[in-house]
C-alpha positions in Angstrom: 34.0 105.5 -125.4 31.6 104.0 -127.9 28.0 104.6 -127.0 25.7 101.6 -127.5 22.6 101.8 -129.7 19.7 99.4 -129.7 19.9 96.4 -132.0 17.6 96.5 -135.0 15.2 94.2 -133.3 15.1 96.4 -130.2 14.6 99.5 -132.2 11.7 97.8 -134.1 10.2 96.6 -130.8 10.3 100.2 -129.4 8.5 101.5 -132.5 5.9 98.7 -132.7 4.9 99.3 -129.1 4.6 103.0 -129.6 7.2 103.7 -126.9 7.3 107.5 -126.5 10.3 107.8 -124.1 13.0 105.7 -122.6 14.2 106.1 -119.0 17.9 105.7 -118.5 18.0 104.7 -114.9 20.5 103.6 -112.2 20.3 103.0 -108.4 21.8 105.5 -106.0 23.4 104.3 -102.8 20.0 104.2 -101.1 18.5 102.2 -103.9 16.3 104.9 -105.4 16.0 105.0 -109.1 17.7 108.1 -110.6 18.4 109.1 -114.2 17.0 111.0 -117.2 14.6 110.3 -120.0 15.1 110.4 -123.8 12.6 110.5 -126.6 12.5 107.1 -128.4 14.2 108.2 -131.6 17.0 110.0 -129.7 17.6 106.8 -127.8 17.6 104.7 -131.0 20.1 107.1 -132.5 22.4 106.6 -129.5 22.2 110.1 -128.0 24.4 110.3 -124.9 23.0 111.5 -121.6 25.1 112.9 -118.7 24.2 113.5 -115.1 26.0 114.9 -112.1 28.4 112.4 -110.7 27.2 113.2 -107.2 23.7 111.9 -107.8 24.9 108.3 -107.1 25.7 109.4 -103.5 22.6 111.5 -102.8 21.5 110.8 -99.3 18.0 109.6 -98.4 17.2 113.1 -97.0 18.1 114.7 -100.3 21.3 116.2 -99.2 24.8 115.5 -100.5 28.1 115.0 -98.7 30.9 117.5 -99.2 32.1 118.0 -102.8 35.5 116.4 -102.1 33.8 113.0 -102.2 32.5 113.5 -105.8 34.8 116.1 -107.3 35.5 119.8 -106.7 34.1 120.9 -110.0 30.8 118.9 -109.6 31.6 116.8 -112.7 29.2 114.7 -114.8 29.2 111.0 -115.6 27.8 109.5 -118.8 24.9 107.1 -118.5 25.9 104.0 -120.5 22.8 101.8 -121.2 23.0 98.0 -120.7 20.9 97.1 -123.6 20.2 93.6 -122.2 18.0 95.3 -119.5 15.8 97.2 -122.0 12.2 96.6 -120.9 8.7 98.2 -121.3 7.5 99.9 -118.1 4.4 98.1 -116.7 3.1 101.1 -114.7 3.3 103.8 -117.5 -0.1 104.9 -118.9 1.7 106.2 -122.0 4.0 103.5 -123.3 7.5 104.1 -122.0 10.6 101.9 -121.6 13.5 101.6 -119.2 17.1 100.6 -119.5 19.5 100.2 -116.6 22.8 102.2 -116.9 26.3 102.2 -115.7 27.8 105.5 -114.7 31.0 106.3 -116.7 33.6 108.8 -115.6 35.3 111.2 -118.1 38.3 108.8 -118.4 36.0 106.1 -119.6 36.1 104.0 -116.4 33.1 102.9 -114.3 32.4 105.5 -111.7 33.5 104.1 -108.3 30.6 105.9 -106.6 27.8 103.9 -108.4 26.4 100.9 -106.6 26.3 98.8 -109.8 30.0 99.4 -110.2 30.7 98.3 -106.6 29.0 94.9 -107.2 30.8 94.5 -110.6 34.2 95.0 -108.9 33.5 92.2 -106.5 32.3 89.9 -109.3 35.4 90.7 -111.3 37.5 89.4 -108.4 35.4 86.2 -108.5 35.9 85.9 -112.2 39.7 86.2 -111.8 39.5 82.9 -109.9 37.3 81.3 -112.5 34.3 81.6 -110.2 30.8 82.9 -110.6 28.4 83.6 -107.7 24.8 82.4 -107.9 22.3 84.1 -105.7 18.6 84.2 -104.8 17.2 87.1 -102.7 14.1 86.8 -100.6 12.3 90.1 -100.0 9.8 90.9 -97.3 7.7 94.0 -97.4 4.5 95.5 -95.9 1.4 96.8 -97.7 -0.2 99.7 -95.8 -3.1 102.0 -96.5 -2.3 105.2 -98.3 -1.6 108.0 -96.0 -0.5 111.6 -97.0 0.8 112.3 -93.5 4.4 111.0 -93.4 4.5 111.5 -89.6 1.5 109.3 -88.9 1.9 105.6 -88.0 1.4 103.0 -90.8 -1.7 100.9 -90.7 -2.8 97.9 -92.8 -5.3 98.5 -95.6 -9.0 97.9 -95.3 -9.8 94.5 -96.8 -13.0 93.3 -98.6 -14.7 92.7 -95.3 -13.9 96.2 -94.1 -11.6 94.9 -91.4 -7.8 95.6 -91.1 -5.5 92.6 -90.6 -4.1 92.2 -87.1 -1.1 90.1 -88.2 0.4 86.7 -87.5 -1.7 85.2 -90.3 1.4 83.6 -91.6 1.3 81.5 -94.8 -2.5 82.0 -95.2 -4.2 82.9 -98.5 -7.0 85.2 -97.2 -5.2 88.5 -97.5 -3.5 87.5 -100.7 -7.0 87.0 -102.1 -8.2 90.2 -100.6 -5.4 92.1 -102.4 -5.7 90.0 -105.6 -5.8 93.0 -108.0 -2.6 94.4 -106.6 -0.8 91.1 -106.8 -2.1 90.4 -110.3 -0.5 93.6 -111.5 2.7 92.8 -109.7 2.8 89.4 -111.5 2.2 91.1 -114.9 4.8 93.7 -114.1 7.4 91.0 -113.2 6.8 89.3 -116.6 7.3 92.6 -118.5 10.4 93.5 -116.6 12.0 90.1 -116.9 11.9 89.4 -113.1 11.8 85.6 -112.4 9.8 85.1 -109.3 9.4 81.9 -107.3 7.5 81.6 -104.0 5.0 84.2 -102.7 3.9 83.9 -99.1 2.1 85.9 -96.4 4.6 86.6 -93.7 4.1 87.1 -89.9 3.3 90.8 -89.7 -0.1 92.4 -90.6 -0.2 92.7 -94.4 3.5 91.6 -94.6 4.5 89.5 -97.6 7.6 87.8 -99.0 8.6 87.1 -102.5 11.5 84.8 -103.5 13.4 85.5 -106.7 14.7 82.5 -108.7 18.4 82.0 -108.4 20.8 83.2 -111.0 23.7 85.5 -111.9 24.4 88.0 -109.1 24.4 91.2 -111.2 21.2 90.1 -113.0 19.5 89.4 -109.6 20.6 92.7 -108.2 19.1 94.4 -111.3 15.9 92.4 -110.8 15.7 93.2 -107.1 16.1 96.9 -107.8 13.4 96.8 -110.4 11.1 94.7 -108.3 11.2 97.1 -105.4 10.5 100.0 -107.9 7.6 97.9 -109.3 6.1 97.3 -105.9 6.0 101.0 -105.1 4.5 102.0 -108.5 1.9 99.2 -108.4 1.0 100.1 -104.8 0.4 103.7 -105.9 -1.9 102.6 -108.7 -4.0 100.6 -106.1 -4.0 103.2 -103.4 -1.6 101.2 -101.3 1.7 102.2 -99.6 4.4 99.6 -100.2 7.0 99.9 -97.4 10.4 98.1 -97.5 11.6 99.6 -94.2 13.4 97.1 -92.0 11.0 97.8 -89.1 8.0 99.9 -90.0 5.8 98.7 -87.0 6.9 98.6 -83.4 6.2 95.2 -81.8 5.8 93.5 -85.2 8.2 91.5 -87.3 10.7 93.4 -89.4 11.3 92.9 -93.1 14.5 91.2 -94.3 16.2 90.5 -97.6 17.8 87.1 -97.0 20.5 86.3 -99.6 21.1 82.7 -100.7 24.6 82.4 -102.1 26.6 79.7 -103.9 29.5 79.8 -106.3 30.2 77.8 -109.4 33.3 77.2 -111.4 33.8 77.5 -115.2 32.2 74.1 -115.7 29.1 75.1 -113.6 30.1 72.9 -110.6 29.4 74.2 -107.1 32.7 74.9 -105.5 31.2 74.5 -102.1 31.0 70.7 -102.7 33.7 68.1 -103.3 33.2 65.4 -106.0 32.1 63.0 -103.2 29.4 65.5 -102.2 31.0 66.6 -98.9 31.7 70.2 -98.0 34.8 71.7 -99.6 37.4 73.9 -97.9 36.1 76.8 -100.0 32.7 76.4 -98.4 34.2 76.8 -95.0 36.3 79.7 -96.2 33.3 81.5 -97.5 31.5 81.1 -94.2 34.6 82.2 -92.3 35.0 85.3 -94.4 31.4 86.3 -93.6 32.0 85.7 -89.9 35.2 87.8 -90.1 34.1 90.7 -92.3 30.4 91.2 -92.2 30.6 93.2 -89.0 32.9 95.7 -90.8 30.5 95.9 -93.8 27.2 96.2 -91.9 26.3 99.7 -93.1 26.0 98.4 -96.6 23.3 95.8 -95.7 21.8 97.6 -92.7 22.0 101.1 -94.0 19.7 103.2 -91.8 19.0 103.8 -88.1 15.8 101.9 -88.6 17.6 98.8 -89.9 18.8 98.0 -86.4 15.3 98.0 -84.8 14.6 94.8 -86.7 16.9 92.8 -84.5 14.5 92.0 -81.7 14.5 88.8 -79.7 11.7 86.3 -80.5 10.8 88.0 -83.8 12.9 85.8 -86.1 15.7 88.3 -86.9 19.0 86.9 -85.8 21.7 89.4 -84.9 24.7 87.0 -84.8 27.4 85.6 -87.0 26.9 82.0 -86.0 26.3 79.4 -88.7 24.4 76.1 -88.7 22.5 73.7 -90.9 18.8 74.2 -91.2 18.8 76.6 -88.3 16.8 79.9 -88.6 18.2 81.3 -85.4 21.7 81.8 -86.9 22.8 84.7 -89.0 24.4 82.4 -91.6 22.1 79.4 -92.4 23.0 76.5 -94.5 19.7 75.0 -95.9 19.4 71.3 -96.4 20.1 70.6 -100.1 21.8 68.3 -102.5 25.6 68.9 -102.9 25.2 70.7 -106.2 22.8 73.2 -104.5 24.9 73.7 -101.4 24.6 77.4 -100.4 24.8 79.8 -97.5 21.9 82.0 -96.6 22.8 85.4 -95.1 19.8 86.3 -92.9 21.2 89.6 -91.7 20.3 92.1 -94.5 17.1 94.1 -94.3 14.7 94.8 -97.2 15.8 98.5 -96.9 19.2 97.6 -98.2 20.4 98.5 -101.7 20.6 95.1 -103.5 23.8 95.9 -105.3 25.6 96.9 -102.1 24.1 94.2 -100.0 25.2 91.5 -102.4 28.6 93.2 -102.8 29.1 93.2 -99.0 27.9 89.6 -98.5 29.8 88.1 -101.5 32.8 90.2 -100.8 33.1 89.0 -97.3 32.9 85.4 -98.4 35.4 86.0 -101.1 38.0 87.4 -98.7 37.5 84.3 -96.5 38.2 82.0 -99.5 41.2 84.0 -100.6 42.6 84.0 -97.1 41.9 80.4 -96.4 40.0 81.3 -93.2 38.4 78.8 -90.9 34.9 79.3 -89.4 33.9 78.8 -85.8 32.1 75.5 -85.3 28.6 75.1 -86.5 26.0 75.6 -83.7 22.7 73.9 -82.9 19.7 75.0 -81.0 18.3 78.5 -80.6 21.0 81.2 -80.7 19.0 84.2 -81.9 20.9 86.9 -79.9 23.9 84.8 -78.6 26.7 85.1 -81.1 29.0 82.0 -81.0 31.3 83.0 -83.8 33.9 84.9 -81.7 32.6 88.3 -83.0 29.7 90.6 -82.4 27.7 92.8 -84.6 27.1 96.5 -84.1 23.6 97.3 -82.7 23.3 100.9 -84.2 24.2 102.6 -87.4 26.6 104.9 -85.5 28.5 101.9 -84.2 28.4 100.1 -87.5 29.8 103.1 -89.3 32.6 103.5 -86.9 33.4 99.8 -87.2 33.5 100.1 -91.0 35.8 103.1 -90.9 38.1 101.4 -88.5 38.3 98.3 -90.6 39.9 97.6 -93.9 37.4 95.3 -95.6 35.4 98.0 -97.3 38.5 99.6 -98.8 39.9 96.3 -99.9 36.7 95.3 -101.7 35.2 98.6 -102.9 38.1 101.1 -103.0 38.8 104.2 -101.0 36.7 106.5 -103.1 33.5 104.6 -102.6 34.1 103.7 -99.0 34.8 107.2 -97.9 31.9 108.6 -99.9 29.5 106.1 -98.5 30.5 106.9 -95.0 30.1 110.5 -95.7 26.5 109.9 -96.9 25.7 107.9 -93.8 27.1 110.8 -91.6 24.7 113.2 -93.4 21.8 110.9 -92.8 22.7 110.3 -89.1 23.0 114.1 -88.5 19.5 114.5 -89.8 18.2 111.5 -87.8 19.8 112.7 -84.5 18.3 116.2 -85.1 14.8 114.8 -84.7 13.0 114.7 -81.3 11.0 111.5 -81.1 7.6 110.7 -79.6 9.3 108.6 -76.9 11.4 111.5 -75.7 8.3 113.8 -75.5 6.3 111.0 -73.8 8.7 110.1 -71.1 11.2 112.9 -70.8 8.8 115.8 -71.2 7.3 115.1 -67.8 10.5 115.3 -65.9 11.2 118.5 -63.8 
């Protein structure tokens, strides 16, 4: 395997900026940044870095599944830089750079355990048909006051007036202005990291915001989303804020989603969801039908934690159904009004806690299976159907149930392979064991008084 080195222009750029180190980073299954750091000259010279293969499937509680899921000898993978992603880090006080990497097994193939590999595999299947997905994620997140006590409830930060926002200040500018310094640094960071942003809005919750990324290539947008969530955290730390991408950080308040807008173009750049006369194509209906058929089996990839399922609460704008409709926000699969060339399907089910590589792999993969199998969707619905699925299928309401559904089905193995599917399930079982070992405040409050 040949190891890439920076182009002469990139090497010169690193030197001119006084870059001291380069972080070779990748996303683990939770979406955390992992990797190692090289001195600038070592990176320019093409020095290889290796890291334990198991790091890609480290659980969110820091534990690993059994060694049989990553190799009995605890082997390494090589970090292979994608030089197109080389960027200066906006949050570093001493100049540093970052490059995103693929994880390469000893035989030279992409490690099946790495989330970036999982998405690449789905995109390769699209490419075999001459198709290319175009996506645009919408990310919601909360800004909270810094708090060293991880067991304490979150609370909004104090604003210029000294007050704390109470919420339901949707689409206003007041809190955006109050937190101007934070958002200015996020904007600058996006420019440095090559993240193309679109709309920013204040959402319904107290100090809850949404950022839309501009549509583009699915792998590039997964990379940008991964970097954006990292940028949010780092910028929040700089400003004494705690940026939280949990699906449901506050009881009784709206959760945070990661809506995925998806279309597919052919080799000529034409949207395959539309026929030449502008009407909907059979592939458009097949894509929707595939999501209706397979998203329930793939739910742990886009609702990955026990907290993910707390987001699906009636009357808080989080549909938990597989219905589809045009310009209808109560359905799980929304088709926005658009011109034929922009026809797309918005998957409103993923939470912002999802790994963007895996969320896109699951959503695009489900749609691909529908197109390949010529499936037909249930009829489009109208009216409010937030919690009333009309697609002939239901979604699991807990991670335990979702994991069981995934393991009983075949979609994950068909799309991502046996090695990843079994390893991912093993990670979720580690996390669920830790979760169920906790005694909650609710149990102490209501059950502790019983004789």
